[in-house]
N, C-alpha and C positions, 0 to 999 in steps of 0.2 A: 301499180301492181294490185291485182284484185285481192281482197282479204278473204280469209276462209272462216266460215262460221261452222262450229261443230255443234250439232243438235244433240239432244238427249236421247233421241231414238237411235236406231242402229245404222243410220246413214248420215252423211254430212253433205253440205252444198257450199259452193263458193258464193261470194256476194252477188255474182251474176246469175245464180240459180243453176249452175252446171253441177250435176250430181257427181260426187266423188265416190270412191270405193266405200262399201259399207264398213262400219267400224269393226265388225267381226272379221272381215276379210283382212283389214289392215293389221289387227292384232295377230291373226293367224300367220300372216306374212312375216311379221316381226319375230314371232316365236320360231318360225321355220328358219329364218335367217340365223338366229342365235344358236339354235340346235345344230344347224349345218356348220357354223363356224367352230363351235366346240368340238364337234365330231372331226372336222378337218384338222384342228390343232392336235387332238389326241392321235389321229392317224399319222400326222407328221412326226410327233414325238416317238411313236412306235417304230416308224421307218428309220428315224435317226438312231434310235437305240439298236435296232437290228444291224445297221451299217457300222456304227461307231464302237459298240461294245467289244467285238472281236479285235478291232484294231487297237483300241486303248487297253485291252485286257480287263475289261470291267465285267462283273457278274453280280447277281443278286444271291444273298445268302440268308436262309431262314435259321433263326436260333431256336433249337428244339429244347434246350435246357436253360436253367437259370444260373449256370455257373459264372456268368459274367454280370449278374445283377449286382448293384442297381444300375451300373453303367449301361449295359445292354440287357434288358429283361428277356425272359423266356417269351417266345412268340414274336420277337422283333424281326424286321426285315432289314438287312444291311446291304449297302453298296460296297463291293470289294474290288481291289485292283491287284492283278497278278504282278509280282516283282521278283527279280532275282534275289537269292538269299543275301547277297552282299548289300542290298538296299534295305533289309529289315533293320529296325531300330529298337533298342531297349525302351520299354514303356508303351510301345504301340500295341494295338490288338491285332492279331494275325490269325489266319486260318492255315494250319499246317496239317500234313497228312503223312503218316508212316505207311510204307508199302503194305497192302492187304488190310488196312484198318480204315475206319471212318475218320473224316477230317475233324480236327478239334480247333475251336476258336477260343483262345485265351490271350492274356497279356504276356508280352515277352519280358522275362526277368534278366536273362543273360544270353550273350552270343559269344561263341568260341569257334576258332578255326577247327575244321574237321581234318585230322591227319590222314584219313582214309581217302579223301577226294579234294581236289584243288578248288572247285567251285562250290563245295558243300560247306554248310555251317551246322554247328551243334547248338540248338536253340532250347533254352530252358524256359518253360511257360507255367503260368498259374492263373486259374480263373479268379476274378475279383471276389467271388463269394466262396471260394474254396480255402480251407485253412492251411493247406500245404501245396507246394509246387507239384506239377505232374511228375509221375514216378521216374521217367527217363527223359533225357534230352531228345529232341527231334533232329535227326540228320536229314537236312533238306538242301536242295539246290535252288528252290523257289518257294514262294508262299503268297497268300493273298492277304493284303493289308486292308483292314476294315476302315473305310473312309467316313461313313455316316450310317446311322441306324434309325429306323422308325418303329417305336414300340407298337405292337399289335399289327404291324404290317404283314406278317406272314399269313395270318388268317385271311386278310383281304386278298392277298396275292393267290392263295390257294383257292379262294372262292372264284376269282377271275379265271383260273385255269380249269374249273369244273366243267364237265360236258354240257350241263344245262345252261350255264352262263355263256359259254363259248357259242352255243347254238343261238341263244338270244341275241348276242352281239353280232353274229353273222347275219341273222334275219334282220336286225336293225340296220346294219350296213347295206344290205340288199334293198331294204325299203327306202333308205335315203338315196341310193343310186337310182332306183325306179322313180322316185318322186322328182329327182333332179331332171330326168328326161321326159317326164309326163307333160303333155301339153298344158299350158296355162289357159284358164278361161279367158275368152275375149269379151271386151266390153265395147258398146257402141261408142264411136267417136263423139266428143262433145260438139254441140252446135255452136256456131260463132255468135256470141252476144246473146242478150236476153230476148225472150220472145215478145 
């Protein structure tokens, strides 16, 4: 098997003197492959999220206040799952909403049967950083349980959704597709054996 000698210049040759691709071309090719692989994995994750999140009842929740600090600080991005009220548990953090009001994400302190409706529960909640429980129980038939949170994730998520970043990502995706179908340069076939 012929050995390959890498020269300090921008090209390399095999031991038989057959020129190989220039070093710059090999580095460019490796970088292109790495970027393409990362972009493909990110695209796959985005498609999986789009397909599975509605089926599994998953959503992303941004924490606008610090009422759940230090457990979930202000500006955190959380993964939440929609569940029926019968599956809510004391001690878990949940996002509940009264009709006509904004949703609130606090820790569940107590759960009681709602005499007004069969599937409804009366949920008493309190933020970890709040000195007292919320003023009234929440009468709900379902809620979103917080599964995990990333501090500071809301700002990054908001940045990704901005028109400028969306435009740059779209242009980048178009450039990757264009580059994938762009013809590669051709190199002369190596001659057989040394001259």
